[in-house]
All heavy atoms as an XYZ file, in Angstrom:
789
protein
N       0.845     -1.168      0.000
C       0.000      0.000      0.000
C       0.893      1.235      0.000
O       1.874      1.300      0.717
C      -0.893     -0.032      1.242
C      -1.889      1.081      1.268
S      -2.992      1.004      2.700
C      -4.029     -0.355      2.228
N       0.570      2.205     -0.801
C       1.371      3.428     -0.906
C       0.699      4.567     -0.139
O      -0.515      4.691     -0.132
C       1.530      3.814     -2.366
N       1.524      5.379      0.495
C       1.031      6.518      1.258
C       1.712      7.784      0.756
O       2.881      7.768      0.403
C       1.325      6.338      2.747
C       0.714      5.106      3.322
C       1.453      3.945      3.462
C      -0.611      5.088      3.723
C       0.885      2.800      3.985
C      -1.193      3.946      4.251
C      -0.435      2.811      4.375
O      -0.994      1.685      4.888
N       0.997      8.880      0.755
C       1.549     10.157      0.332
C       1.763     11.022      1.575
O       0.811     11.441      2.225
C       0.590     10.850     -0.639
C       1.149     12.161     -1.156
O       2.324     12.474     -0.864
O       0.407     12.860     -1.857
N       3.027     11.266      1.898
C       3.362     11.996      3.118
C       3.661     13.468      2.885
O       3.991     14.179      3.815
C       4.585     11.363      3.794
C       4.351      9.939      4.166
C       4.954      8.911      3.461
C       3.501      9.623      5.206
C       4.718      7.602      3.808
C       3.270      8.315      5.547
C       3.889      7.308      4.850
O       3.658      6.014      5.191
N       3.563     13.936      1.647
C       3.946     15.316      1.373
C       3.154     16.318      2.210
O       3.706     17.294      2.679
C       3.808     15.620     -0.111
C       4.887     14.923     -0.932
C       4.637     15.121     -2.378
N       3.456     14.318     -2.702
C       3.059     14.024     -3.914
N       3.723     14.495     -4.937
N       1.998     13.287     -4.134
N       1.876     16.068      2.397
C       1.067     16.973      3.209
C       1.523     16.994      4.653
O       1.594     18.044      5.288
N       1.877     15.826      5.181
C       2.360     15.739      6.555
C       3.702     16.443      6.695
O       3.923     17.190      7.640
C       2.472     14.280      6.998
C       2.975     14.051      8.412
C       1.990     14.619      9.438
C       3.194     12.578      8.668
N       4.603     16.203      5.755
C       5.916     16.856      5.805
C       5.769     18.371      5.787
O       6.433     19.082      6.530
C       6.785     16.415      4.618
C       7.225     14.975      4.718
O       7.154     14.406      5.816
O       7.634     14.421      3.691
N       4.890     18.869      4.931
C       4.666     20.305      4.842
C       4.075     20.833      6.146
O       4.496     21.877      6.647
C       3.722     20.629      3.674
C       3.455     22.091      3.572
C       4.213     23.025      2.943
C       2.350     22.800      4.157
N       3.666     24.270      3.096
C       2.517     24.162      3.840
C       1.257     22.415      4.915
C       1.618     25.126      4.258
C       0.365     23.384      5.325
C       0.542     24.723      4.994
N       3.105     20.110      6.700
C       2.459     20.543      7.942
C       3.463     20.590      9.090
O       3.479     21.550      9.870
C       1.296     19.616      8.291
N       4.310     19.572      9.190
C       5.326     19.552     10.248
C       6.313     20.696     10.041
O       6.633     21.423     10.987
C       6.050     18.192     10.300
C       5.105     17.114     10.825
C       7.293     18.270     11.183
C       5.665     15.721     10.770
N       6.784     20.862      8.817
C       7.751     21.921      8.532
C       7.173     23.301      8.819
O       7.845     24.156      9.395
C       8.218     21.833      7.079
N       5.924     23.522      8.450
C       5.337     24.843      8.687
C       5.051     25.078     10.163
O       5.131     26.197     10.641
C       4.067     25.024      7.851
O       3.074     24.131      8.266
N       4.734     24.034     10.900
C       4.447     24.186     12.325
C       5.722     24.384     13.142
O       5.734     25.154     14.100
C       3.688     22.965     12.843
N       6.789     23.709     12.757
C       8.018     23.762     13.544
C       8.985     24.834     13.083
O       9.798     25.302     13.879
C       8.717     22.404     13.522
C       7.937     21.238     14.115
C       8.760     19.970     14.029
C       7.530     21.520     15.543
N       8.914     25.167     11.815
C       9.855     26.158     11.301
C      11.285     25.685     11.473
O      11.629     24.578     11.092
N      12.097     26.516     12.095
C      13.508     26.182     12.298
C      13.785     25.681     13.711
O      14.926     25.724     14.170
C      14.374     27.412     12.024
C      14.363     27.796     10.564
O      14.201     26.894      9.713
O      14.516     28.996     10.267
N      12.774     25.212     14.395
C      12.937     24.750     15.774
C      13.550     23.352     15.790
O      12.867     22.341     15.878
C      11.590     24.759     16.496
C      11.732     24.556     17.997
O      12.820     24.134     18.447
O      10.753     24.841     18.707
N      14.868     23.305     15.686
C      15.557     22.019     15.618
C      15.459     21.238     16.926
O      15.477     20.013     16.905
C      17.032     22.200     15.227
O      17.652     23.094     16.148
C      17.160     22.726     13.813
N      15.347     21.919     18.042
C      15.225     21.227     19.325
C      13.912     20.444     19.387
O      13.893     19.288     19.807
C      15.298     22.216     20.476
N      12.832     21.081     18.941
C      11.538     20.401     18.934
C      11.531     19.268     17.914
O      10.998     18.191     18.172
C      10.409     21.383     18.647
C       8.987     20.825     18.718
C       8.724     20.130     20.047
C       7.982     21.932     18.486
N      12.141     19.495     16.777
C      12.238     18.457     15.754
C      13.008     17.252     16.280
O      12.599     16.101     16.098
C      12.934     19.033     14.517
C      12.794     18.278     13.221
C      11.335     18.107     12.835
C      13.540     19.008     12.122
N      14.082     17.505     16.981
C      14.874     16.441     17.586
C      14.064     15.696     18.650
O      14.136     14.466     18.766
C      16.143     17.021     18.195
O      16.884     16.029     18.836
N      13.298     16.437     19.428
C      12.459     15.824     20.464
C      11.387     14.921     19.846
O      11.123     13.831     20.349
C      11.806     16.920     21.300
C      11.101     16.414     22.536
C      10.539     17.552     23.372
O      11.156     18.645     23.416
O       9.485     17.343     23.987
N      10.781     15.372     18.757
C       9.791     14.550     18.058
C      10.422     13.277     17.502
O       9.836     12.195     17.583
C       9.141     15.343     16.921
C       8.093     16.356     17.311
C       7.683     17.183     16.097
C       6.878     15.676     17.926
N      11.604     13.413     16.942
C      12.316     12.254     16.417
C      12.592     11.243     17.525
O      12.381     10.036     17.352
C      13.618     12.698     15.743
C      14.419     11.566     15.194
N      15.578     11.148     15.761
C      14.198     10.767     14.119
C      16.057     10.133     15.075
N      15.243      9.880     14.072
N      13.044     11.727     18.671
C      13.340     10.834     19.789
C      12.063     10.164     20.305
O      12.071      8.993     20.681
C      14.046     11.585     20.923
C      14.560     10.666     22.014
C      15.539      9.633     21.480
O      16.484      9.972     20.764
N      15.340      8.371     21.811
N      10.964     10.899     20.304
C       9.681     10.320     20.713
C       9.271      9.185     19.780
O       8.773      8.147     20.235
C       8.594     11.394     20.746
N       9.489      9.365     18.490
C       9.190      8.313     17.524
C      10.024      7.073     17.808
O       9.494      5.961     17.872
C       9.457      8.814     16.097
C       9.445      7.760     14.993
C       8.100      7.058     14.905
C       9.822      8.382     13.658
N      11.310      7.253     18.003
C      12.202      6.121     18.277
C      11.784      5.418     19.570
O      11.675      4.183     19.617
C      13.671      6.586     18.341
C      14.574      5.475     18.848
C      14.132      7.079     16.968
N      11.533      6.189     20.625
C      11.143      5.598     21.910
C       9.831      4.829     21.802
O       9.719      3.707     22.312
C      11.015      6.678     22.985
C      12.352      7.311     23.346
O      13.415      6.749     22.997
O      12.331      8.398     23.969
N       8.840      5.408     21.142
C       7.550      4.735     20.998
C       7.660      3.499     20.109
O       6.980      2.500     20.341
C       6.499      5.694     20.444
C       6.046      6.720     21.467
O       6.402      6.579     22.664
O       5.342      7.672     21.087
N       8.517      3.551     19.104
C       8.720      2.382     18.239
C       9.349      1.245     19.036
O       8.989      0.072     18.851
C       9.600      2.753     17.050
N      10.250      1.568     19.946
C      10.864      0.532     20.789
C       9.839     -0.111     21.719
O       9.877     -1.318     21.962
C      12.024      1.116     21.596
C      13.228      1.416     20.738
C      14.351      2.026     21.554
C      15.567      2.304     20.703
N      16.665      2.879     21.506
N       8.905      0.674     22.227
C       7.832      0.125     23.055
C       6.959     -0.807     22.222
O       6.604     -1.903     22.655
C       6.979      1.252     23.688
C       5.718      0.705     24.326
C       7.800      2.039     24.704
N       6.639     -0.378     21.005
C       5.787     -1.189     20.126
C       6.465     -2.503     19.749
O       5.818     -3.554     19.715
C       5.412     -0.398     18.880
N       7.770     -2.480     19.473
C       8.451     -3.727     19.117
C       8.564     -4.634     20.335
O       8.525     -5.866     20.215
C       9.823     -3.481     18.448
C      10.890     -3.088     19.439
C      10.265     -4.712     17.674
N       8.649     -4.063     21.521
C       8.630     -4.880     22.734
C       7.283     -5.601     22.860
O       7.230     -6.779     23.223
C       8.898     -4.016     23.969
C       8.915     -4.836     25.246
O       9.691     -5.811     25.319
O       8.132     -4.517     26.162
N       6.202     -4.907     22.543
C       4.882     -5.540     22.544
C       4.818     -6.662     21.512
O       4.219     -7.710     21.770
C       3.785     -4.511     22.272
C       3.518     -3.492     23.362
C       2.525     -2.439     22.877
C       2.986     -4.177     24.611
N       5.430     -6.443     20.355
C       5.482     -7.504     19.344
C       6.207     -8.725     19.890
O       5.734     -9.856     19.736
C       6.215     -7.017     18.090
C       5.423     -6.324     17.010
C       6.347     -5.830     15.900
C       4.361     -7.228     16.432
N       7.351     -8.501     20.514
C       8.141     -9.615     21.048
C       7.373    -10.418     22.104
O       7.546    -11.626     22.207
C       9.420     -9.086     21.668
C      10.506     -8.840     20.705
C      11.830     -8.577     21.425
N      12.934     -8.554     20.518
C      13.069     -7.749     19.474
N      12.138     -6.893     19.194
N      14.125     -7.796     18.705
N       6.572     -9.744     22.892
C       5.841    -10.422     23.967
C       4.517    -11.030     23.508
O       3.877    -11.745     24.261
C       5.608     -9.456     25.119
C       6.912     -9.087     25.818
C       6.715     -8.250     27.066
N       6.347     -6.878     26.716
C       5.310     -6.240     27.229
N       4.524     -6.830     28.105
N       5.048     -5.005     26.880
N       4.138    -10.774     22.261
C       2.869    -11.297     21.743
C       2.952    -12.801     21.550
O       3.888    -13.310     20.956
C       2.524    -10.645     20.402
O       2.331     -9.270     20.561
N       1.928    -13.492     22.055
C       1.884    -14.947     21.928
C       0.662    -15.418     21.146
O       0.538    -16.582     20.835
C       1.888    -15.614     23.309
C       3.128    -15.336     24.119
C       4.356    -15.982     23.478
N       5.567    -15.654     24.199
C       6.506    -14.847     23.742
N       6.388    -14.286     22.571
N       7.580    -14.601     24.441
N      -0.226    -14.503     20.839
C      -1.411    -14.881     20.067
C      -1.572    -13.917     18.896
O      -0.991    -12.825     18.886
C      -2.663    -14.888     20.941
S      -3.192    -13.254     21.487
N      -2.348    -14.343     17.920
C      -2.542    -13.520     16.725
C      -3.096    -12.137     17.049
O      -2.661    -11.135     16.482
C      -3.486    -14.222     15.745
C      -2.849    -15.433     15.085
O      -1.612    -15.575     15.157
O      -3.592    -16.243     14.496
N      -4.059    -12.077     17.947
C      -4.706    -10.793     18.259
C      -3.714     -9.785     18.830
O      -3.705     -8.616     18.422
C      -5.866    -11.002     19.225
N      -2.870    -10.214     19.754
C      -1.882     -9.306     20.341
C      -0.815     -8.909     19.325
O      -0.360     -7.764     19.298
C      -1.228     -9.935     21.565
C      -2.168    -10.027     22.734
O      -3.195     -9.355     22.785
N      -1.839    -10.890     23.689
N      -0.402     -9.859     18.508
C       0.591     -9.586     17.464
C       0.053     -8.543     16.485
O       0.731     -7.568     16.156
C       0.941    -10.880     16.746
C       1.916    -10.745     15.621
C       1.612    -10.614     14.296
C       3.343    -10.737     15.703
N       2.764    -10.529     13.558
C       3.837    -10.600     14.394
C       4.246    -10.838     16.758
C       5.199    -10.563     14.113
C       5.601    -10.796     16.472
C       6.060    -10.659     15.173
N      -1.169     -8.744     16.031
C      -1.783     -7.817     15.081
C      -1.951     -6.433     15.703
O      -1.650     -5.417     15.080
C      -3.122     -8.375     14.564
C      -2.855     -9.585     13.664
C      -3.923     -7.310     13.824
C      -4.091    -10.390     13.324
N      -2.403     -6.396     16.946
C      -2.588     -5.104     17.623
C      -1.260     -4.358     17.756
O      -1.186     -3.146     17.517
C      -3.222     -5.313     18.992
N      -0.193     -5.072     18.113
C       1.120     -4.440     18.269
C       1.662     -3.968     16.918
O       2.208     -2.860     16.810
C       2.096     -5.409     18.924
N       1.502     -4.777     15.884
C       1.982     -4.394     14.552
C       1.187     -3.205     14.013
O       1.754     -2.308     13.387
C       1.901     -5.579     13.598
N      -0.113     -3.189     14.267
C      -0.929     -2.059     13.823
C      -0.585     -0.791     14.596
O      -0.581      0.309     14.026
C      -2.416     -2.385     13.955
C      -2.888     -3.359     12.914
C      -4.337     -3.755     13.085
O      -4.915     -3.642     14.173
N      -4.936     -4.242     12.011
N      -0.277     -0.939     15.863
C       0.154      0.221     16.653
C       1.445      0.793     16.086
O       1.595      2.010     15.924
C       0.348     -0.187     18.110
C       0.875      0.921     18.968
C       1.085      0.492     20.387
N       1.680      1.568     21.149
C       1.948      1.516     22.415
N       1.634      0.451     23.113
N       2.506      2.521     23.035
N       2.383     -0.098     15.756
C       3.651      0.330     15.179
C       3.430      0.999     13.827
O       4.013      2.046     13.533
C       4.595     -0.865     15.039
C       5.977     -0.578     14.487
C       6.749      0.369     15.408
C       6.745     -1.878     14.299
N       2.578      0.411     13.013
C       2.290      0.992     11.701
C       1.641      2.375     11.847
O       2.002      3.317     11.142
C       1.387      0.073     10.889
C       1.138      0.611      9.481
C       0.298     -0.309      8.665
N      -1.028     -0.396      9.262
C      -1.986     -1.181      8.829
N      -1.772     -1.984      7.811
N      -3.165     -1.195      9.409
N       0.707      2.510     12.764
C       0.062      3.803     12.987
C       1.047      4.861     13.446
O       0.992      6.014     13.003
N       1.943      4.475     14.324
C       2.989      5.388     14.785
C       3.858      5.823     13.614
O       4.123      7.011     13.425
C       3.838      4.695     15.852
C       5.071      5.430     16.342
C       4.662      6.669     17.123
C       5.920      4.510     17.197
N       4.277      4.863     12.812
C       5.121      5.162     11.658
C       4.390      6.052     10.658
O       4.980      6.977     10.094
C       5.575      3.864     10.992
N       3.123      5.792     10.446
C       2.334      6.618      9.535
C       2.210      8.044     10.038
O       2.272      8.997      9.259
C       0.935      6.019      9.343
C       0.836      4.799      8.442
C      -0.546      4.164      8.563
C       1.131      5.175      7.012
N       2.043      8.201     11.342
C       1.867      9.547     11.888
C       3.124     10.401     11.735
O       3.045     11.617     11.694
C       1.430      9.498     13.351
O       2.469      9.017     14.171
N       4.286      9.746     11.621
C       5.535     10.472     11.435
C       6.043     10.394      9.999
O       7.072     10.946      9.678
C       6.620      9.928     12.372
C       6.503     10.444     13.771
C       5.734      9.781     14.706
C       7.157     11.608     14.149
C       5.623     10.259     16.002
C       7.050     12.085     15.435
C       6.277     11.410     16.371
N       5.336      9.664      9.148
C       5.749      9.553      7.755
C       6.992      8.711      7.544
O       7.732      8.927      6.596
N       7.211      7.731      8.410
C       8.387      6.873      8.291
C       8.061      5.656      7.432
O       7.622      4.618      7.937
C       8.854      6.430      9.683
O       9.935      5.539      9.558
N       8.290      5.781      6.135
C       7.965      4.726      5.183
C       8.663      3.419      5.529
O       8.068      2.346      5.448
C       8.355      5.161      3.759
O       7.754      6.424      3.494
C       7.910      4.162      2.728
N       9.911      3.502      5.907
C      10.686      2.308      6.241
C      10.048      1.545      7.399
O       9.917      0.323      7.361
C      12.106      2.736      6.606
C      13.041      1.627      6.962
S      14.715      2.246      7.286
C      14.419      3.632      8.362
N       9.615      2.261      8.423
C       8.993      1.634      9.577
C       7.592      1.119      9.242
O       7.182      0.072      9.731
C       8.953      2.605     10.755
C       8.682      2.033     12.134
C       9.639      0.902     12.482
C       8.776      3.134     13.182
N       6.871      1.832      8.382
C       5.558      1.365      7.914
C       5.721      0.023      7.222
O       4.978     -0.933      7.492
C       4.893      2.379      6.951
C       3.681      1.767      6.268
C       4.495      3.639      7.686
N       6.704     -0.069      6.336
C       6.930     -1.313      5.602
C       7.288     -2.463      6.538
O       6.827     -3.592      6.352
C       8.019     -1.120      4.546
C       7.583     -0.186      3.442
O       6.397      0.010      3.203
N       8.549      0.408      2.770
N       8.100     -2.195      7.536
C       8.476     -3.238      8.491
C       7.262     -3.696      9.293
O       7.082     -4.895      9.535
C       9.570     -2.732      9.429
N       6.415     -2.753      9.699
C       5.199     -3.112     10.450
C       4.251     -3.928      9.577
O       3.633     -4.888     10.047
C       4.507     -1.851     10.962
N       4.135     -3.560      8.307
C       3.266     -4.314      7.406
C       3.826     -5.707      7.148
O       3.071     -6.667      7.001
C       3.043     -3.539      6.108
C       2.135     -2.351      6.339
C       1.872     -1.517      5.100
O       2.546     -1.721      4.064
O       0.984     -0.651      5.184
N       5.142     -5.838      7.136
C       5.753     -7.161      7.029
C       5.371     -8.000      8.245
O       4.998     -9.169      8.111
C       7.293     -7.037      6.925
O       7.619     -6.329      5.742
C       7.956     -8.398      6.907
N       5.448     -7.401      9.418
C       5.078     -8.123     10.642
C       3.618     -8.573     10.595
O       3.290     -9.672     11.053
C       5.329     -7.252     11.870
N       2.756     -7.752     10.030
C       1.337     -8.115      9.937
C       1.114     -9.355      9.082
O       0.125    -10.059      9.259
C       0.519     -6.954      9.369
C       0.196     -5.837     10.348
C      -0.342     -4.619      9.626
C      -0.798     -6.326     11.395
N       2.032     -9.641      8.186
C       1.858    -10.791      7.304
C       2.482    -12.076      7.866
O       2.391    -13.120      7.241
C       2.430    -10.490      5.919
O       3.827    -10.322      5.986
N       3.099    -11.979      9.037
C       3.729    -13.144      9.654
C       3.007    -13.548     10.936
O       2.202    -12.799     11.474
C       5.203    -12.851      9.980
C       6.100    -12.879      8.782
C       6.332    -11.729      8.048
C       6.711    -14.050      8.388
C       7.157    -11.742      6.939
C       7.543    -14.080      7.264
C       7.768    -12.919      6.551
N       3.351    -14.719     11.425
C       2.778    -15.240     12.669
C       3.480    -14.619     13.876
O       4.613    -14.131     13.760
C       2.922    -16.759     12.712
N       2.834    -14.627     15.036
C       3.447    -14.076     16.245
C       4.827    -14.669     16.520
O       5.036    -15.876     16.408
C       2.467    -14.467     17.346
C       1.154    -14.576     16.658
C       1.480    -15.130     15.288
N       5.767    -13.778     16.853
C       7.109    -14.198     17.219
C       8.028    -14.507     16.049
O       9.165    -14.927     16.258
N       7.577    -14.289     14.827
C       8.402    -14.616     13.665
C       9.699    -13.815     13.694
O       9.674    -12.580     13.712
C       7.637    -14.329     12.371
C       8.488    -14.621     11.166
O       8.647    -15.818     10.849
O       9.029    -13.671     10.576
N      10.845    -14.513     13.693
C      12.119    -13.803     13.798
C      12.449    -12.930     12.589
O      13.090    -11.889     12.740
C      13.155    -14.928     13.962
C      12.473    -16.176     13.548
C      11.006    -15.962     13.698
N      12.005    -13.318     11.414
C      12.275    -12.524     10.212
C      11.626    -11.151     10.308
O      12.255    -10.132     10.025
C      11.762    -13.255      8.953
O      12.408    -14.528      8.874
C      12.041    -12.459      7.698
N      10.374    -11.120     10.718
C       9.680     -9.833     10.808
C      10.219     -8.995     11.972
O      10.330     -7.773     11.851
C       8.172    -10.033     10.926
O       7.862    -10.807     12.051
N      10.572     -9.639     13.071
C      11.144     -8.891     14.195
C      12.482     -8.266     13.809
O      12.773     -7.125     14.193
C      11.297     -9.789     15.419
C       9.993    -10.179     16.105
C      10.234    -11.259     17.153
C       9.335     -8.965     16.731
N      13.285     -8.996     13.033
C      14.563     -8.435     12.570
C      14.330     -7.249     11.651
O      15.058     -6.256     11.710
C      15.384     -9.508     11.860
C      16.019    -10.502     12.793
C      16.795    -11.561     12.030
C      17.273    -12.648     12.973
N      17.923    -13.751     12.248
N      13.322     -7.338     10.791
C      13.013     -6.224      9.881
C      12.617     -4.979     10.674
O      13.048     -3.867     10.359
C      11.900     -6.621      8.922
N      11.818     -5.167     11.712
C      11.404     -4.042     12.554
C      12.609     -3.487     13.312
O      12.799     -2.270     13.375
C      10.275     -4.457     13.520
C       9.990     -3.356     14.529
C       9.008     -4.820     12.747
N      13.439     -4.357     13.859
C      14.637     -3.908     14.570
C      15.559     -3.101     13.659
O      16.098     -2.066     14.069
C      15.408     -5.101     15.142
C      14.738     -5.712     16.358
O      13.947     -5.014     17.024
O      15.010     -6.895     16.641
N      15.746     -3.570     12.419
C      16.593     -2.849     11.464
C      16.013     -1.477     11.153
O      16.746     -0.483     11.091
C      16.751     -3.652     10.170
C      17.838     -4.698     10.209
C      18.153     -5.241      8.828
N      16.976     -5.703      8.099
C      16.471     -6.930      8.162
N      17.035     -7.836      8.946
N      15.412     -7.265      7.454
N      14.712     -1.420     10.964
C      14.065     -0.136     10.653
C      14.231      0.843     11.808
O      14.529      2.028     11.591
C      12.590     -0.353     10.340
N      14.065      0.369     13.028
C      14.214      1.245     14.197
C      15.667      1.697     14.345
O      15.933      2.866     14.626
C      13.699      0.554     15.474
C      12.180      0.374     15.387
C      14.077      1.360     16.720
C      11.590     -0.482     16.495
N      16.609      0.781     14.131
C      18.030      1.137     14.237
C      18.406      2.188     13.195
O      19.121      3.148     13.500
C      18.892     -0.106     14.079
N      17.922      2.031     11.969
C      18.212      3.021     10.923
C      17.554      4.355     11.247
O      18.137      5.414     11.024
C      17.753      2.502      9.574
C      18.660      1.389      9.043
C      18.266      0.942      7.667
N      18.411      2.034      6.721
C      17.869      2.019      5.515
N      17.150      0.995      5.111
N      18.035      3.040      4.701
N      16.346      4.289     11.771
C      15.633      5.508     12.138
C      16.364      6.229     13.266
O      16.511      7.446     13.253
C      14.216      5.152     12.574
C      13.260      6.279     12.869
C      13.006      7.089     11.605
C      11.953      5.724     13.389
N      16.838      5.470     14.220
C      17.549      6.051     15.362
C      18.868      6.692     14.922
O      19.266      7.731     15.455
C      17.813      4.962     16.400
C      18.308      5.462     17.716
C      18.303      4.392     18.783
O      18.383      3.198     18.467
O      18.206      4.770     19.959
N      19.519      6.109     13.941
C      20.813      6.613     13.473
C      20.667      7.814     12.547
O      21.596      8.604     12.408
C      21.572      5.503     12.766
N      19.502      7.938     11.910
C      19.302      9.010     10.935
C      18.678     10.228     11.585
O      17.839     10.105     12.481
C      18.381      8.515      9.819
N      19.064     11.412     11.139
C      18.407     12.621     11.662
C      16.994     12.727     11.105
O      16.740     12.321      9.975
C      19.282     13.754     11.133
C      19.950     13.187      9.927
C      20.102     11.715     10.178
N      16.086     13.228     11.890
C      14.700     13.408     11.447
C      14.693     14.450     10.342
O      15.425     15.415     10.422
C      13.844     13.878     12.631
C      12.386     13.972     12.299
C      11.589     12.857     12.369
C      11.813     15.164     11.912
C      10.252     12.930     12.073
C      10.474     15.255     11.609
C       9.697     14.127     11.702
N      13.930     14.315      9.301
C      12.932     13.304      9.008
C      13.410     12.249      8.043
O      12.612     11.544      7.465
C      11.810     14.124      8.383
C      12.531     15.210      7.654
C      13.769     15.475      8.469
N      14.714     12.114      7.850
C      15.207     11.129      6.891
C      14.922      9.721      7.376
O      14.786      9.468      8.555
C      16.707     11.306      6.666
C      17.007     12.596      5.961
C      18.432     12.681      5.602
C      18.703     13.989      4.903
N      20.057     14.156      4.540
N      14.856      8.787      6.420
C      14.517      7.412      6.731
C      15.703      6.572      6.438
O      15.854      5.558      6.140
C      13.307      6.999      5.937
C      12.348      8.124      5.801
C      11.034      7.889      6.451
O      10.555      6.793      6.447
N      10.463      8.892      7.000
């Protein structure tokens, strides 16, 4: 599924202007919340909890326009609870997001 984030990027840029401190804080909030969501994925033992955690992660990623994290969450949605392949994909996306300055992916 494809998403168009240009409106979100413009809205964030116009709201924050040159406030790099706030931009950095938002980026850190995304990383922190993504780590909580992946922890929920790891602890999921049934389909319902796995799906809820993956959807939470996808929603978080969508709200920040993180295509890479959206794709990883959607990959998790297509796998069974605890699948190591999907967990690695999510971990990689979070690590890349954490290493990159906002809003790059």
